C-alpha positions in Angstrom: 74.0 155.3 155.0 70.6 154.7 153.4 69.0 155.5 156.7 70.8 158.8 157.0 70.2 159.7 153.4 66.4 159.0 153.6 66.1 160.8 157.0 67.5 163.9 155.7 64.7 164.1 153.1 61.8 163.6 155.6 59.7 166.8 156.5 58.6 166.0 160.0 59.7 164.2 163.2 56.9 161.5 163.2 57.3 160.9 159.6 61.0 160.7 160.0 60.6 158.1 162.8 58.3 156.0 160.7 60.5 156.3 157.7 63.6 155.4 159.6 62.0 152.2 160.8 61.1 151.2 157.3 64.5 152.2 156.1 66.2 150.0 158.6 64.1 147.0 157.6 64.8 147.6 154.0 68.5 148.1 154.7 68.7 144.7 156.5 66.9 142.9 153.7 69.1 144.3 150.9 72.3 143.8 152.9 71.6 140.1 153.5 70.3 139.4 149.9 72.3 136.7 148.2 71.6 138.5 144.9 73.5 141.6 144.0 71.3 144.6 144.7 71.7 148.4 144.5 69.3 151.4 145.0 69.1 154.4 142.7 67.7 157.7 143.8 65.7 160.2 141.9 68.8 161.8 140.4 69.8 158.3 139.0 72.7 158.0 141.4 73.6 154.9 143.4 72.7 155.3 147.1 73.0 151.6 148.2 75.4 148.8 147.0 75.1 145.5 148.9 78.0 143.0 149.6 76.8 140.7 146.8 77.0 143.6 144.4 80.5 144.3 145.5 81.5 140.8 144.7 79.7 140.8 141.3 81.2 144.1 140.2 84.5 143.5 141.9 84.7 146.9 143.6 83.8 148.5 147.0 80.6 150.3 147.7 82.4 153.5 148.5 83.7 153.5 144.9 80.2 153.6 143.4 78.1 155.6 145.8 76.9 158.7 144.1 77.8 157.5 140.7 75.2 157.4 137.9 73.8 153.9 137.7 74.4 153.9 133.9 78.1 153.4 134.9 77.0 150.0 136.3 74.4 148.9 133.8 73.4 149.4 130.2 70.2 148.3 128.5 70.5 145.8 125.6 69.8 148.6 123.2 71.5 151.9 123.9 69.1 154.4 125.4 69.2 158.1 124.7 69.0 159.1 128.4 69.2 157.7 132.0 65.4 157.9 132.2 65.1 155.8 129.1 67.6 153.3 130.4 65.7 153.1 133.7 62.5 152.6 131.9 63.9 149.8 129.7 65.3 147.9 132.7 62.2 148.3 135.0 60.5 144.9 135.3 61.4 141.3 135.9 64.4 139.6 134.4 65.4 142.1 131.8 68.6 141.4 129.8 71.3 144.0 130.4 75.0 144.5 130.2 77.0 144.7 133.5 79.9 147.2 133.3 82.8 146.6 135.7 85.3 149.3 136.8 88.1 147.5 134.9 86.2 148.0 131.7 85.0 144.4 131.2 81.4 143.7 130.4 79.3 140.6 131.0 75.7 139.6 130.3 73.3 139.8 133.2 69.6 139.7 134.2 68.1 142.7 136.0 64.9 142.8 138.0 64.2 146.5 138.8 61.3 148.0 140.7 60.2 151.4 141.8 59.6 152.2 145.4 58.5 155.4 147.3 59.8 156.5 150.7 58.0 159.5 151.9 57.8 162.0 149.1 60.8 160.5 147.3 61.0 157.8 144.7 63.8 155.2 144.4 64.5 152.2 142.2 65.8 148.9 143.6 67.7 146.6 141.2 68.5 142.9 141.7 71.2 141.7 139.3 72.3 138.1 138.3 75.3 137.1 136.2 73.9 135.2 133.1 77.1 135.1 131.1 77.5 131.3 131.6 73.8 130.8 130.7 74.4 132.8 127.5 77.4 130.7 126.6 75.4 127.5 127.2 72.7 128.8 124.9 75.2 129.7 122.2 76.7 126.2 122.5 73.2 124.7 122.2 72.6 126.8 119.1 75.8 125.6 117.5 75.1 122.0 118.5 71.6 122.3 116.9 73.2 123.6 113.7 75.7 120.7 113.6 73.1 118.1 114.4 70.7 119.4 111.8 73.4 119.3 109.1 74.1 115.6 109.7 72.9 113.1 107.2 72.0 110.7 110.0 68.6 110.7 111.6 69.0 111.8 115.3 66.1 111.9 117.8 65.8 112.3 121.5 63.0 110.7 123.5 61.9 111.0 127.1 62.0 108.2 129.7 58.6 107.1 128.6 59.8 107.0 125.0 57.9 110.1 123.8 59.9 111.9 121.1 60.9 115.4 122.2 63.4 116.3 119.4 64.2 115.3 115.9 66.9 116.8 113.6 66.5 117.7 110.0 68.2 114.5 109.0 65.4 112.5 110.6 62.8 114.3 108.6 64.8 114.0 105.4 65.4 110.2 105.9 62.1 109.1 107.3 59.7 111.8 106.3 58.3 112.6 109.8 58.3 116.0 111.6 58.4 116.3 115.3 54.7 117.2 115.7 53.8 114.0 113.9 55.5 111.9 116.6 53.8 113.4 119.7 52.6 110.6 122.0 53.8 107.8 119.7 56.8 105.5 120.4 59.2 105.6 117.4 59.4 101.8 117.2 55.6 101.7 116.7 55.6 104.4 114.0 58.6 103.2 112.1 58.0 99.4 112.2 56.6 97.7 109.2 55.6 94.2 108.0 59.1 92.9 108.0 60.6 94.8 111.0 62.1 92.5 113.7 59.2 92.2 116.2 61.6 91.8 119.1 63.2 95.3 118.6 61.2 97.0 121.3 61.9 94.2 123.8 65.6 94.3 123.0 65.7 98.1 123.6 63.9 97.5 127.0 66.4 94.8 128.0 69.4 97.0 127.2 68.0 100.1 129.0 67.1 98.0 132.1 70.7 96.8 132.2 71.9 100.4 131.9 73.4 99.8 128.5 73.0 101.1 125.0 72.0 99.1 122.0 73.6 98.9 118.6 71.8 96.9 116.0 70.8 96.7 112.3 67.1 96.9 111.7 64.6 97.2 108.8 62.4 100.2 109.3 59.9 102.1 107.0 59.7 105.7 106.0 56.5 107.7 106.1 55.9 106.8 102.4 56.3 103.1 103.3 59.7 102.7 101.7 61.9 100.1 103.6 65.3 101.1 104.8 68.0 99.1 106.5 69.4 101.2 109.3 72.2 101.0 111.7 70.7 102.1 115.0 72.7 103.3 118.0 70.4 103.9 121.0 72.0 105.2 124.2 70.3 106.0 127.6 71.0 109.3 129.4 70.9 109.3 133.2 71.0 112.0 135.9 73.5 112.2 138.7 71.4 109.8 140.8 71.2 107.3 138.0 67.6 107.9 137.0 66.7 107.6 133.3 66.2 111.0 131.7 65.7 109.8 128.2 67.2 108.2 125.1 69.4 109.5 122.3 69.1 107.6 119.1 71.2 107.8 115.9 70.0 106.0 112.7 72.3 105.6 109.7 71.1 104.4 106.3 73.0 101.2 105.4 70.7 99.9 102.7 73.3 100.3 99.9 76.2 99.3 102.1 74.4 96.2 103.2 73.6 95.3 99.7 77.1 95.8 98.4 79.3 94.8 101.4 77.2 91.8 102.5 75.7 90.5 99.3 78.5 91.3 96.9 81.4 90.4 99.2 79.8 87.1 100.4 79.1 85.9 96.8 82.5 86.9 95.5 84.1 85.1 98.5 82.1 82.0 97.7 83.3 82.1 94.1 86.9 82.5 95.2 86.5 79.4 97.4 85.1 77.4 94.5 81.6 76.8 95.9 79.2 74.8 93.7 77.0 76.8 91.5 73.8 75.8 93.4 75.3 76.8 96.7 76.3 80.2 95.3 72.8 80.8 93.9 71.2 79.7 97.1 73.4 82.2 99.0 72.3 85.0 96.6 68.6 84.1 97.2 68.9 84.0 101.0 70.8 87.3 101.2 68.3 89.1 99.0 65.4 87.8 101.0 67.2 89.0 104.2 67.8 92.5 102.8 64.3 92.7 101.4 62.0 90.3 103.3 59.0 91.1 101.1 60.7 89.2 98.3 60.8 85.5 97.4 63.7 84.8 95.1 64.3 82.0 92.6 67.2 81.5 90.1 66.7 79.3 87.1 69.3 78.3 84.4 68.6 77.5 80.8 70.4 74.6 79.2 71.6 74.3 75.6 68.2 72.8 74.6 66.2 75.7 75.9 64.9 73.9 79.0 64.7 75.5 82.4 66.6 74.0 85.3 66.0 75.2 88.8 69.2 76.2 90.5 68.0 77.9 93.8 64.7 78.7 95.4 65.2 78.2 99.1 61.9 79.8 100.2 59.8 77.8 97.7 58.7 74.1 98.1 60.8 71.4 96.5 57.7 70.3 94.7 57.6 73.7 92.9 61.2 73.3 91.8 60.6 69.8 90.5 57.6 71.0 88.4 59.5 73.9 86.9 62.5 71.8 86.1 62.5 70.7 82.5 59.9 73.2 81.2 60.8 74.8 77.9 61.2 78.5 77.6 58.7 80.3 75.3 56.4 83.3 75.0 53.7 81.6 77.2 56.0 79.7 79.5 55.2 81.9 82.5 57.2 85.0 83.6 60.5 83.1 83.8 60.2 81.3 80.5 59.0 84.5 78.7 61.9 86.6 80.1 64.4 83.9 79.0 62.7 83.7 75.6 62.5 87.5 75.0 65.9 88.3 76.5 64.6 91.2 78.5 62.9 91.8 81.9 59.2 90.9 82.3 56.9 92.3 85.1 53.6 90.7 85.9 51.7 92.6 88.7 48.8 90.1 88.8 49.7 86.5 88.2 46.1 85.4 88.6 44.8 87.5 85.6 47.8 88.0 83.3 47.5 85.8 80.2 51.3 85.3 80.2 50.9 83.1 83.3 48.0 81.0 82.0 50.1 77.8 81.8 52.0 78.3 85.0 49.8 80.1 87.5 48.8 76.8 89.0 52.4 76.5 90.2 52.5 79.9 92.0 49.0 80.9 93.0 48.6 78.2 95.7 51.8 79.5 97.3 50.4 83.0 97.8 52.6 84.6 95.2 50.6 87.3 93.4 53.2 89.2 91.3 56.6 88.5 89.7 59.5 90.5 88.2 62.0 88.4 86.2 65.3 89.4 84.5 67.2 87.3 82.1 70.8 86.5 83.2 73.1 87.1 80.3 76.7 86.2 79.6 79.3 88.8 78.6 78.6 87.9 75.0 74.8 88.5 75.5 73.7 84.9 75.5 70.8 84.1 78.0 72.1 81.8 80.7 69.1 81.8 83.0 66.6 84.0 84.9 66.4 85.8 88.3 62.9 86.2 89.7 61.5 88.4 92.5 58.1 87.1 93.7 55.7 89.3 95.7 52.8 88.3 97.9 50.8 91.4 96.9 50.0 92.9 93.5 52.8 95.3 93.0 56.0 96.0 91.1 59.6 96.7 92.2 60.8 99.7 94.2 64.2 101.4 94.1 65.8 98.9 96.5 64.6 96.0 94.4 66.0 97.6 91.2 69.4 98.0 92.8 69.3 94.5 94.2 68.5 93.2 90.7 71.4 95.0 89.1 73.8 93.6 91.7 72.4 90.1 91.6 72.4 89.9 87.8 76.1 90.6 87.7 76.8 88.1 90.4 74.6 85.4 88.7 76.3 86.0 85.4 79.7 85.6 87.0 78.6 82.4 88.7 77.1 80.8 85.6 80.1 81.7 83.5 82.5 80.4 86.1 83.3 77.1 84.4 84.4 78.7 81.2 85.9 81.6 83.1 87.9 79.0 85.2 89.3 77.6 82.0 90.4 81.0 80.9 91.8 81.8 84.3 93.8 78.6 84.2 95.2 79.6 80.8 96.1 83.1 82.0 97.5 81.8 85.3 99.8 79.1 83.8 100.5 80.0 80.2 102.1 83.1 78.6 99.5 84.9 76.5 102.0 86.2 74.0 103.9 83.0 73.2 101.7 80.3 74.4 104.6 78.8 76.4 104.2 77.8 80.1 104.8 80.7 82.3 107.0 80.7 85.4 104.5 78.9 87.6 103.6 76.1 85.2 107.3 75.7 84.1 108.4 75.3 87.7 105.8 72.7 88.3 106.6 70.7 85.2 110.3 71.1 85.8 110.2 69.9 89.4 108.4 66.7 88.2 110.9 66.2 85.4 113.9 66.6 87.8 112.2 64.2 90.3 112.1 61.6 87.5 115.7 62.2 86.6 116.8 61.9 90.2 114.9 58.6 90.5 116.9 57.3 87.5 120.2 58.6 88.8 120.6 60.7 85.7 121.6 64.3 84.9 119.7 67.2 83.4 120.5 70.6 82.0 118.7 73.9 82.7 119.2 76.6 80.1 118.5 80.3 80.6 118.1 82.1 77.3 118.1 86.0 77.1 117.9 87.9 73.8 120.7 90.4 73.3 119.8 94.1 72.8 116.1 93.4 72.9 115.3 96.8 74.4 116.8 98.5 71.3 114.3 96.6 69.1 111.4 97.9 71.2 112.8 101.4 71.3 113.7 101.7 67.6 110.9 99.5 66.0 108.1 99.6 68.6 106.6 97.0 70.9 104.7 95.3 68.1 108.1 94.4 66.5 109.4 93.2 69.8 106.3 91.1 70.4 106.7 89.5 67.0 110.3 88.7 67.7 109.4 87.0 71.0 106.8 84.9 69.3 109.3 83.9 66.6 111.9 83.0 69.2 109.4 81.0 71.2 108.4 79.0 68.1 112.0 78.3 67.3 112.8 77.1 70.8 109.7 74.8 70.8 110.7 73.4 67.5 114.3 72.7 68.5 113.4 71.4 72.0 110.6 69.0 71.3 109.9 65.7 73.0 110.5 65.5 76.7 112.2 68.8 77.0 110.3 71.7 78.7 110.4 75.3 77.5 108.9 78.3 79.3 108.9 82.0 79.2 110.4 83.5 82.3 109.7 87.2 81.8 110.3 89.8 79.1 112.8 88.5 76.7 113.9 85.6 79.0 113.2 82.0 78.3 114.1 78.8 80.2 114.4 75.2 79.3 114.9 71.9 81.1 116.5 69.1 79.2 116.0 65.8 81.2 118.5 63.0 80.9 121.0 65.3 79.3 124.8 65.4 79.8 127.0 68.6 79.8 128.3 67.7 76.4 124.8 67.3 75.0 123.7 70.5 76.7 126.6 72.4 75.0 125.5 71.0 71.6 121.9 72.0 72.2 122.9 75.5 73.3 124.9 75.9 70.0 122.0 74.7 68.0 119.6 77.1 69.8 122.0 80.1 69.2 122.0 79.2 65.5 118.2 78.9 65.4 117.6 82.2 67.2 120.1 84.0 65.0 118.0 83.3 61.8 116.9 86.7 60.4 113.3 87.6 61.1 110.9 90.1 59.6 109.6 93.0 61.6 107.3 95.1 59.4 109.4 96.4 56.5 112.6 95.6 58.3 114.7 92.5 58.9 116.0 91.8 62.4 119.1 89.8 63.1 118.6 88.6 66.7 121.1 87.0 68.9 121.0 85.5 72.4 123.1 84.7 75.4 122.6 81.3 77.1 123.6 80.1 80.6 123.6 76.4 81.5 123.3 74.8 84.9 123.6 71.1 85.4 121.4 68.9 87.7 122.4 67.7 90.3 125.9 69.2 90.4 124.8 72.9 90.3 121.6 72.4 92.3 118.8 69.9 93.0 115.7 72.2 92.8 114.5 74.2 89.8 114.7 77.6 91.5 118.3 77.2 92.4 119.2 75.8 89.0 117.4 78.7 87.2 119.2 81.2 89.3 122.6 79.6 88.6 121.8 79.4 84.8 120.8 83.1 85.0 124.3 83.9 86.5 125.9 81.9 83.7 123.9 83.8 81.1 125.1 87.1 82.5 128.6 85.9 82.1 127.9 85.1 78.5 126.3 88.5 78.0 129.2 90.3 79.7 131.6 88.4 77.4 130.0 90.0 74.3 126.8 88.0 73.9 125.9 85.6 71.2 127.3 82.7 73.1 126.8 80.3 76.1 128.5 79.7 79.3 128.3 76.9 82.0 127.7 77.9 85.6 130.7 77.7 88.0 131.0 78.3 91.7 133.0 81.4 90.9 129.9 83.0 89.3 128.0 82.5 92.6 130.8 84.2 94.5 130.7 87.1 92.0 126.9 87.4 92.4 127.3 87.6 96.2 130.0 90.2 95.8 127.6 92.2 93.5 125.0 92.3 96.2 127.6 93.4 98.7 128.8 96.0 96.3 125.2 97.3 95.9 124.8 97.7 99.6 128.2 99.5 99.9 127.3 101.8 97.0 124.0 102.8 98.7 125.9 103.6 101.9 128.6 105.5 100.0 125.9 107.6 98.3 124.1 108.2 101.6 127.2 109.1 103.5 128.8 111.2 100.8 131.8 108.9 100.4 132.1 109.3 96.6 134.3 111.9 95.0 134.8 113.6 91.6 137.9 114.0 89.6 138.2 116.3 86.6 140.1 115.5 83.3 141.0 118.5 81.2 139.8 119.0 77.6 142.4 121.0 75.7 142.6 122.8 72.3 143.7 120.7 69.4 146.1 123.3 68.0 149.4 124.4 69.4 147.8 127.0 71.7 147.7 126.0 75.3 143.9 126.5 75.6 141.7 124.9 78.1 138.3 124.0 76.5 136.8 122.6 79.8 137.0 119.7 82.2 134.9 116.5 82.4 133.7 115.4 85.8 134.4 111.7 86.4 133.0 109.8 89.4 135.5 107.9 91.6 135.0 105.6 94.6 137.6 104.7 97.2 136.1 102.2 99.7 137.6 102.0 103.1 137.8 98.2 103.0 137.5 97.3 99.3 140.0 100.0 98.1 139.6 101.8 94.7 136.5 100.5 92.9 136.5 101.5 89.2 133.4 102.9 87.5 133.3 100.0 85.1 132.5 97.9 88.2 130.0 100.0 90.2 128.2 101.9 87.4 126.5 98.7 86.0 125.5 97.8 89.6 123.9 101.2 90.0 122.0 100.7 86.7 120.7 97.3 87.7 119.6 98.3 91.2 118.0 101.6 90.3 120.6 103.9 91.8 121.9 105.4 88.5 119.5 108.3 88.4 120.3 109.4 92.0 124.0 108.9 91.3 123.8 111.1 88.2 122.1 113.9 90.2 124.8 113.6 92.9 127.5 114.1 90.3 125.6 117.1 88.8 125.2 118.7 92.2 128.9 118.2 93.2 130.2 119.4 89.8 128.1 122.6 90.0 129.3 123.2 93.6 132.9 122.8 92.5 132.4 125.0 89.5 131.0 127.7 91.7 134.0 127.5 94.0 136.4 127.9 91.1 134.4 130.9 89.9 134.5 132.5 93.4 138.3 132.0 93.5 139.0 133.3 90.0 140.2 130.0 88.6 139.3 130.3 84.9 137.8 126.9 83.9 135.4 127.5 81.0 132.9 124.7 81.7 132.4 121.4 83.3 131.0 118.3 81.5 128.8 115.9 83.4 127.4 112.5 82.3 123.6 112.2 82.8 122.0 108.8 82.6 119.1 108.0 80.2 116.8 107.4 83.2 117.2 111.0 84.4 115.9 112.3 81.1 112.7 110.5 81.6 112.1 112.5 84.8 109.8 115.5 83.8 111.4 117.7 86.4 115.0 117.3 85.1 115.2 120.7 83.4 113.8 122.4 86.5 116.4 120.6 88.7 119.2 121.8 86.4 118.0 125.4 86.4 117.6 125.3 90.2 121.2 124.1 90.6 122.6 126.8 88.3 120.6 129.5 90.3 121.7 128.0 93.6 125.4 128.2 92.8 125.3 131.4 90.7 126.4 129.7 87.5 125.5 130.6 83.9 124.2 127.9 81.5 127.5 128.2 79.5 129.3 126.8 82.6 127.7 123.4 82.2 127.7 120.7 79.5 125.6 117.6 79.8 126.9 114.4 78.1 124.2 112.1 76.9 124.4 108.7 75.2 122.8 107.7 71.9 120.1 105.8 73.7 118.8 109.1 75.1 118.7 110.6 71.7 116.7 107.6 70.3 114.4 107.2 73.4 110.7 107.4 72.3 109.6 108.7 75.7 108.0 112.2 75.1 109.5 113.4 78.4 113.0 112.8 77.1 112.5 115.0 74.0 110.8 117.7 76.2 113.7 117.7 78.6 116.2 118.0 75.7 114.3 121.0 74.3 114.0 122.6 77.7 117.7 122.2 78.4 118.5 123.7 75.0 116.2 126.7 75.7 117.9 127.1 79.1 121.2 127.5 77.3 123.0 124.4 78.7 125.1 122.6 76.0 124.4 119.0 75.2 127.3 116.6 74.1 126.7 113.2 72.4 129.1 110.8 74.2 130.7 107.7 72.6 129.7 108.8 69.1 130.1 106.2 66.4 129.6 103.1 68.5 125.9 102.7 68.6 122.9 103.2 66.2 123.0 106.9 65.8 120.6 108.2 63.2 121.9 111.3 61.4 118.3 112.5 61.0 118.0 112.5 64.8 121.4 114.2 65.1 120.4 116.9 62.7 117.0 117.6 64.5 118.2 117.6 68.1 120.1 120.5 69.7 123.4 118.8 70.1 126.4 121.2 70.5 129.2 118.7 70.7 130.2 115.2 69.5 132.6 113.0 71.6 134.5 110.6 69.3 134.7 107.3 71.1 138.1 106.4 72.4 138.1 103.1 70.6 138.6 105.0 67.3 141.5 107.0 68.8 143.1 103.9 70.3 143.3 102.2 66.8 144.5 105.3 64.9 148.1 104.0 64.9 147.2 100.5 63.5 144.0 100.8 61.5 143.4 102.8 58.3 139.7 102.2 58.8 139.9 103.8 62.3 141.7 106.8 60.8 139.1 107.2 58.0 136.2 106.9 60.4 137.8 109.4 62.8 138.1 111.9 59.9 134.5 111.2 58.9 133.2 112.0 62.3 135.1 115.3 62.3 133.6 116.2 59.0 130.1 115.3 60.2 130.5 117.5 63.2 131.9 120.4 61.1 129.0 120.2 58.6 126.5 120.3 61.5 128.2 123.1 63.3 129.2 121.0 66.2 132.5 120.8 68.2 134.1 117.3 68.1 136.0 116.1 71.1 138.5 113.2 70.7 138.9 111.4 74.0 141.4 108.7 75.0 144.4 110.5 73.5 147.5 108.7 75.0 150.3 108.9 72.5 152.1 111.6 70.5 151.3 109.8 67.2 147.6 110.0 68.0 148.0 113.6 69.0 149.8 114.4 65.8 147.2 112.7 63.6 144.3 114.4 65.4 146.0 117.8 65.2 146.7 117.4 61.5 143.0 116.6 61.0 142.3 119.9 62.9 140.4 118.3 65.8 139.3 121.3 67.9 139.3 119.6 71.3 141.4 116.7 72.7 141.2 114.8 76.0 143.3 112.0 77.4 146.1 110.8 79.6 148.7 112.3 77.2 147.7 115.7 78.6 146.5 114.8 82.1 144.8 112.0 84.0 141.6 112.8 85.9 142.6 114.9 88.9 141.1 116.1 92.2 140.3 119.9 92.3 143.5 120.9 94.0 145.9 119.0 91.8 144.0 120.2 88.7 144.5 123.8 89.8 148.2 123.1 90.2 148.3 121.4 86.7 146.7 124.5 85.2 149.3 126.8 86.7 152.2 124.5 85.9 151.3 124.1 82.2 150.0 127.6 81.8 146.7 126.6 80.2 144.3 129.5 79.6 140.6 129.3 79.0 139.6 129.1 75.3 138.0 132.3 74.1 135.7 130.7 71.5 133.6 127.8 72.8 132.4 126.8 69.4 129.5 127.5 67.2 125.9 127.0 68.2 124.3 123.8 67.1 122.2 123.5 64.0 118.7 122.9 65.3 115.6 122.3 63.2 112.4 122.3 65.1 
């Protein structure tokens, strides 16, 4: 085609023949070129498109012949005309954009030249795809940015070790720029007086073996500052295995080496009870390894002000002997002066400084020219000794030496105070700091020895477990200072009552233990009675008088166990029995108690499974109006558990287990969720139940998110705050935890009612009752139970009602079981009653049937809002 096109343009036969020959040759060259090539005529149209171009553009030559070449190529900057584009691309290796018929574009390199055939001009273009090269360059630019941002020093050297690249981190760390490293091996430039001289040889051996090298080495910056560096040097080979160069990464580990090596090694030595001299020698050697330009010595000062050499491993023994016994003073050399003054002393020239006039004969012959000494002080500020850094040149400390001194002074102080510290540690480890009694560890050791002596004599012994009753209430109501005072008083009384061979210890909290060697069961009972009397003696707590009591459990050796741990555990079980029986007494261990303890563990496991598998259920007991009207005030949600194997388990059995094992908070939230879900179901089905009451544990009120959880449940089930009442105990009302009060306030603001359960049985403060947003009081059923037989119970019941009325609170009497109780409470105008006389707790379906059968209707008036003073 090119031949025919060019021939048609030639003017004469001879010229045409010559031109045709040239054309054919050019045609063959272009067709066989491995590079994509095309020819453009004077009208800027494509007149030749070789096979390589077809492959590069992805189209046939017939599709592009006659098209403007600008459909195939574009200059990097948009030209205003084809002529301008042609001019921009003419030359060797010009960047351009290749345009394919499918609309895609890639980067390319164009070499375009002008040629003349006869009287006509053409342009020949050779094109190469450079997109991959551009991507590689972009990756290299990104890599360079990443490498330059690294804090590590990274450099690349050729096979002959000449540096060809350094990152910015190298310059920041070591101070050298790339141009300063030309023709110099890095090891030669960075090595200093204390650099490992075998470093270069180790690098050569590793590279000869085709391996990298990782090592720690001391190198020097351009300013001469020493740095401990972690060096990773890795060779790079070509496909044939020939060494191309080395990539090296240096990380500054000066601080890490100082802390992790020096600090950890010395602390480990202290933990393993090394001798003082060994620890001090370790400190000296480690400092000299980190900073080889230093020679280190540590001296202690005795009570008479005399210096005693502890460690100087790099100095002759003769020097240590001469220093030993010298008195500290203003002219006792650098060490003696620093100890005398109590502050650091720096002498840059030992030979001329007057301070060293009496001691330079000891150091100058050793080549030591300067010294920097710090006093080592105790935690109270007393000078214990000195730490000295000696130099073999006239100089002072650098930054590394200052950090080393700070670390070493702390470690030296710890070491020199170790003896007195060990005594204190022994006291803390084996004795209770509050009472001075042996703690659990010391008590066990003494008790085991005492029991061994009893066993050898074929005797018996008693182990007593003593636990104060209601101690938490003392802390909550009077503060921890009052609680601590009570514990000290009790410890003193126990020690006084159990003198001689008996052993008394504090177990934990308000728990004490005692071992009575060569003691019979009868004697143990008498001692327990005596202890109960001693503990019950009133004790002062600030302006108040406390009346403490305790519960005591007794286990006998060897019948109840032969080792102290088992005996304490059995005495603990007996103590729990005494506490569950009302407290203020003692009980002996029995096998039955052990069985009950095992059952308690099994019950805890079963309760966890029941909670996880949703095997619990709620029953609802109606709360009805106190008048003649059949009005339903609400229902109380009561938790019930029917175990597949154990049968019905009453709350009085599983709730204490939940409290002890930490499940009570989760259990309370489960009840709250289920009650809200059931209330929503009743609302949807038009069953008119005014509200549901739910008991919430004191632990839940310490959770800051409680009010948010309640609001979320109400929103989730479409309930209003009036649909829910939360029943709390008096311990919640008196809890000093600020989160408790914040939750109470937040719940009040939310509009949910709060009911004070079991009112009258605890330590309720009327001032608290007046200040907190309580809407309802629940009279404890023990008052209702005694109405028929006790005038006092009737009077107290009436008093509680009057209190509630005066504070604008509803009063609910629970536990109503007889008509006579009902009659009295109605006469007293109790607004709300609850009990088996009206209905037992019922499942939802039976409750709905009960409502229909008895024709109860929802009470219109829920009661006045609580009086609340902020």
